[in-house]
C-alpha positions, 0 to 999 in steps of 0.5 A, spaced: 534 486 494 529 491 494 529 497 498 521 500 500 521 507 502 513 509 504 511 517 504 505 520 504 501 518 511 498 523 516 492 526 520 486 527 516 478 528 519 473 522 516 471 523 508 478 526 507 483 524 502 491 522 502 495 519 498 501 514 500 507 513 496 512 508 496 519 509 492 522 503 491 530 502 489 533 497 484 532 496 476 528 491 476 521 494 479 517 493 474 518 485 475 515 486 482 507 485 484 506 490 489 502 490 496 499 495 500 498 492 507 495 496 514 497 494 521 492 498 526 494 497 534 492 490 537 490 487 530 494 483 525 496 486 519 491 486 513 491 486 506 489 492 503 490 492 495 496 489 490 498 491 483 501 486 478 508 488 475 505 491 469 500 495 472 494 492 468 491 487 474 489 490 481 485 487 487 482 491 494 480 488 500 473 489 501 473 494 506 476 499 501 473 498 495 471 503 491 474 508 496 482 506 495 485 506 488 492 502 487 497 504 481 504 505 479 509 508 476 515 504 473 519 509 470 519 512 477 519 506 481 513 508 485 507 505 487 501 509 490 495 508 494 490 513 493 485 513 499 478 517 498 472 518 503 477 515 509 474 512 516 477 512 523 477 505 521 482 506 516 487 508 522 493 504 522 500 503 519 500 503 512 506 498 509 508 497 502 511 490 499 515 487 494 514 480 491 514 476 485 511 471 482 506 469 487 500 474 487 497 473 493 493 477 499 497 474 504 503 477 508 507 472 508 508 471 500 511 478 500 518 478 501 520 485 501 517 491 506 518 498 507 517 500 514 511 503 514 507 510 514 502 512 519 495 513 517 490 517 522 483 519 521 479 523 525 472 522 527 
């Protein structure tokens, strides 16, 4: 069982930056691939970024590539998402999620989810 708690969301102007954090419980954090997803009102949950258990491998959705950076600190059981050059279309609830062994960009492959943190970008 993995408990995930996101933080760091808020309201920011277009062009601004935010850093999201996701703190995980448990002693086996480094065995989980971690992902960030987001869901805007009336839209499906979509993949944003993922990082392997070791932190060596990352991948991003095309819509955030070059603006967002995912990282993790396994000693602190925490995964981060640094979001730069934010746009109004980045407005959504952001979720972190954990899975083992799948290395997927689809939400149903992830076993554990946080409660989400709201990000709002004003124009």
